[in-house]
Every structure is written in structure tokens, then in C-alpha cells.
N, C-alpha and C positions, 0 to 999 in steps of 0.2 A: 131332181132337187134331193132326195131321200140320199141317192148313193155319194153326196158331199156334204153329210153329218158327220160333224165332227167325233172326234174318238168322247168316250163316255169323260174322263178326265177333263176336256178340254171345256164339255157342255157344265159342266161342274164348277169351274173356275167363274164361267159366265153367268154361276147363279141359278145352273139347271138342277132341284134337287132332284135325283134321280138314282135308282139302285143299278148298280155296275155289273154287269158280268163277261167276260169274255166267250164270244160265240164259239170261239175256235176249239176252246179247253173246258169249256166251265171250272176253273179250277182258280182264276181268279178276277180282282174285276180288271177292267178295261182300260189302262193306260198306255198312249203311245210306246213308251218303251217296253213294257210287256207285249203290247200286240205285234211289235215287228221283229223284236228282239228277244226276249223273254216265254214266248208261249211255246210251248212244249210242239205247235205244229210247227211253227216259223222256224223252231232251234233248227227241226227236220230236214226243214226246206234250204234252209244254210248251209247244212252242214253235207246235202248232196251237191251244191253249188262250189262249195269248196272244193269237193271230190273231182267234181267237172272241170274247176278250172286250174285245177292241180295244185292247192295253194290251201295255205291255213286265216281264216278267217276270222275275225274275233267281233264279239258280240258284245263287248262294254259297250258303243255308243255308233253313230251315226258316220260319227269322223273314224272312229277303229274301221270300220266295214271299208271307206273310202279308202284308207291306207294300205287296203290289200293290194290296190292297184300299180305293180311294180313301180319303181321312178326311171331306174333305165331299162325298156323293154322296146319294143317298136310304134310306131304311131297305131297299127290295125290293134294290136292286140291291149293295149291304151282302150282305145273306142268298146272292145268287144268288154272286157272288165267292165268299165262305166256302162255297160250297157246290161250288163247279167244281173248287177246289184239295182240299178233303178227297174228295170221288168219284174225283179223278185221283190221289192218294195210293195209294189203296185200289184201284182199278183196277190198278194198278200190281203192288202188293202179291199182286191175284190171279192177274196173268198169271206171275208168278213160281211162285206157290204151283202154278198148273194143269199148268206146264212140269215142273217137279220131282215132282209128287205122280202126276201122271196123265200124263207122257208124251204132251202132248198140244203142238199145235205153237199159236200165236197169230199171227192174223192184224194186224194195226197198225190196218187197216182198221174191222175189228169194235171194235175197242180203240176205237178214238176216236168209234164211235155209241155203243158201251155208254157212256162220260163223257156225251157229248152227250144220250142219253136220259134218265139220273141227273140230270144240272142241271134237263132241264127239268121234272122229277115236280117237285125241288126245289121250282123257283121258283113251281112249280102248287102246293105247300101254304106257299108263304109268308103271313103274311098281313099284311105289310108293304107300301109304300107308295110310289112314284116319284111322278116329276114327268115334264114333256112332253119334256125332251131325252134321257129316258132310253128311249125307246120304239123307239128305230131296236137299238137293242143287246136290247130283251127280245124282240124282234119275231126277231131272228136267228138266238135262242137258243127259237124256238117259247114265249114264256112270255108269257100278257100282262098287259098293262101294267095297274097295282091304283093309281090315282091319289089322290092325298091330296085329302081335303076343307080347302075354305077354311078352315073353323072348326076345324079342326083344327090349324091351323100357325097358331106360337105368335113373335109378335116379338118378342124381347129386347134390351133396348136399358138402355146403360149410363147409370145415374144418378151425379151429382158427388156430394159430399158438401155440406153447409148450411157456412155461410160461415167456421165457427170449428174445423171438422173437418179430418182428414185421413184421403183412401180408400188403403186400401193392397188393392189385388186381387190374390189368391195361388193359385198352382198348385203341384201337385206332379207328377214324371214318373218315370218305370221302365222303362227300354229293358235286357233281359232281366234282370241281379239288380242293374246300376247305378240309383240313384233319386239326385232332384235336384231343386229347387225353385226358385222364381223368385216376385218381387215387383213390381210397382209403383206409386208413390205421387204421388198426384195432389189437389190442392188443389180449391176451391169452382168457381174458371172453369177445371178440366180439365187444369190446366197441369201441365207434367211436374215432378215435384218430386227426381227420382231413381227407381231399380229395382237390383236382384242379382237373380243367377244363381247358385246355389252347387250343387256338388258334392257329394254327401253322401255313397255310397257304395254297397254292402250296403242293401239295405232295404226296405221296400214301401210300395206308393202312397200308404196313406193314414199313416205315418211320415212319408212326407216333404211332405205336406199339413199334418203336425201341425209339422214341423221351419220348415218356411214361416212359417206363424201366432207363432212366436214368435219367428222370423227380424225379423219384421216390428215384431215389439212392441219387441224391442230395439233396431232401428235405430231407432225412431218416439224411445222415451227419448233414444237419442244426438244425435236433432237436436231434443229438444225439443219434441216435437208431441205435446202434451197430451192431444188427444181424436183419439181413432183408430177408423178405420171401418174393418174386415176386411172384406173378402170373398171367399170362397171356391168355386166351384163342388164341393167338396167338401161334400156332405152328411152325411158322417160325422164330418170331421172340427168341422163348424160344432157338432152335437150332440155332440162331446166337447170342446169351447169350452165349453157351457152347463151339463155337469155333468163335471165333472174326474173323476167313478170309473172314467172310456171311458177314461182317459189311462193309456196302460201305463208301469209299473213303471219302466223307463230313463229315462222320459221325468220324472216328477213333480219330481223336484228343480228342474227346469230349467223346468219350467211355472211351478210356486210361485213362481220366483226373479222369474220375466215379471209374478206377477200381484199381485207386491209392491212393482214398480215405482212405482205409483201413476197410470197412465195411467184414463185415460176411456175404456172399450171399448165398442166393441160388436159383432156378429160375424152376420154377414146370408148366404144364400147365394144366390148365381145359376148358372143355366144353364152349362153350357161356353161355350156360343155369344156370352154376354157377356163373356168370360173371356180372348181371345185374344191378348191384349198377356199378360198374367201366364205362356199357355201356352208364349207363345214365348220368353219369358226362362226358365221352366225347362225347357224342350227346349235352350237355350245352355248349362244348367248340366253337358253329359253333357260336352261339349268343356272342362270346365274344370279345373282342380287344387282347385280349394278356393272361394274365397266370391267374386266380384267385384261392388263397389259402380258403379254408371253414373250419374256426374254429367249427362252429357249421351245421351240418349234414341237408343240404335239403331237405327239405318235402317232393319232388316228389324222394325220396329214402327209403323213412319209409316202404311202404309195403316188396319189395327186401331185404331190412337191418332187418326188424323183422324175416323174414322168415329164412334169414341165422342165423341171433344168436340162432334163436328155430331151428337149426338144419334140417328145414324143408326142401326136396326135392325138386329139378323143375326134370321135365320129359326129357328126350332126345327121342327125334321120329324117328326111324328111315323114 
């Protein structure tokens, strides 16, 4: 039970009047943030891990630590990064408990060796796959690479609509508790017709995806685009579009109004690898105060937009 004792700051918030000190450095009161992110012992461990993973680790918050996991990496490497962060946090916690409850000393070298061993074991148990570029990193961690089979790699190609239709790719994004959505409209020539980014506020990913679909319908109606092809990388949102009973109660009235606009609408699913333009617009929404409509395509979309327009595939790896 003692090993589950909360950190001193958590005990104090629960009404326990204790004198607090970090037993790993004896220089600061023990808080969750200090123990895992700011303590010199923890900083040394994270710096070592950053070198092992060949990446820069931000110690501003736990969220920033998780942000070190590459967005576009193989599934095996993603598993290894996640395991490394979890094992490091757990090992720091065990080191603190060992000193506090057993009066033992902690050796930094032994701590690093323990983390290294745990990461290797997690990598050995991963059932995911890697690419050739990952081999050097995996070998340095003593993890045998598990190569992807070519037949399992799925090419994802964005398809333009028919000549009388407008296609709207939508996406939602959540960072912390703040949600946003984004949309890009294109015609049968794949030309940019417009797009938007919207800061929704507090909400879930599903709610952000639904809001994006509704905004797309409303914008299409305001531009007199009577035939609209909605495409989202959220299978839940696509299913909700086809089964209105799945729409949350607080969205029902707005959803009903969208349906009554009289547009011809189809809604399909696309893998995220074919939805990068909408994903970028959704991410931009976090930096806005409300909804911004783009008459001119943001330059940050140019690379992915060009790939889509030229029919170049992105690849979905197992």
C-alpha cells in the first residue's frame, strides 16, 4: 500500500499537513511536476532517453512529452516511443518509493539500465511493423525490426468528385480539452473552392467531426453548391450521418436544419492518410477565436494539396 502513496502535493490537497521534500534531490518540495519533470534526477533520465530515441524531449508538461512520438512513423516505432515514456515515468516513481520506504540509495546508471531493459522487452512484444529507416534506432535499443509486408501497405488516393459535384473533406481535432474542425472544398478539377478552420471550444473528437460536417453543409448551401460529397476520416461521424439516432441530443436541432436545406449529399469515409489537407485546417483552428473562411488556400496546405490534385498516393501502413 505504501508504494501507492500519492505525491506530497496530492496529500496536501487532501488535507494532510506534511513537510514535503523530493527524496531524489532534496532541493525542492515534492510535487508531481517536479518529481517527474523538473527534478535533476528526472531531467538526467529524460536527457538520456532523448539521446537513445534520437529526438528532442520537451519537459514542459506530460502532454509535451507525448508529443515527441512522431506523427508519421511506423507502428513499431510508435509503440517503442510510447513504451519508453511510460517505463521512464514508472521507473522514476519506483526510484522515489525505494528511497522513501526502504531508505535505499538509487544509482542513476542502474536506473537507465532498467529503463533500457524494459523498453527492449516492450519492443520484443510489439506486434507492429517498421520500415527500413527504423532499423538503426531499433538496433540501438536491441529490438529486432519487424518489417512490413508489401501486400499489407494500403495506398490511399484522394479522388475528385464528378463534374456537377463539390467535394468537402472534413476533420476534427482535440488538444487537451479544446476542439476544432477544418474543411476544404474542391471541384471536379481538384481546384480549391474555399475552406475554413473553426475553434469549437471544449468538446470531444466525435463532436468536432460532427460540427465539421454540419458547417460544411451550411457553407455549401450559402455558396449554392447543391450537390455535396462529404468525406471524413471519422468512421463514427460517417455512420452517424447515415443513422441520425447516433447524433447527440444537443446537435439534433442543428442537424435537422442542415438536412432541411435540400442539398443532395453523400458521405463517405477516407483514411487519415488521404485527408491531410482537412487535418491541417482542423489543427489551425486551435489558434483561432472563431471560424475563419479561406478564399485563398493557406500555403501550409500546398504540398498535400498538390499530391491530391496530381493523384499521388499516400500510404497507410499496418
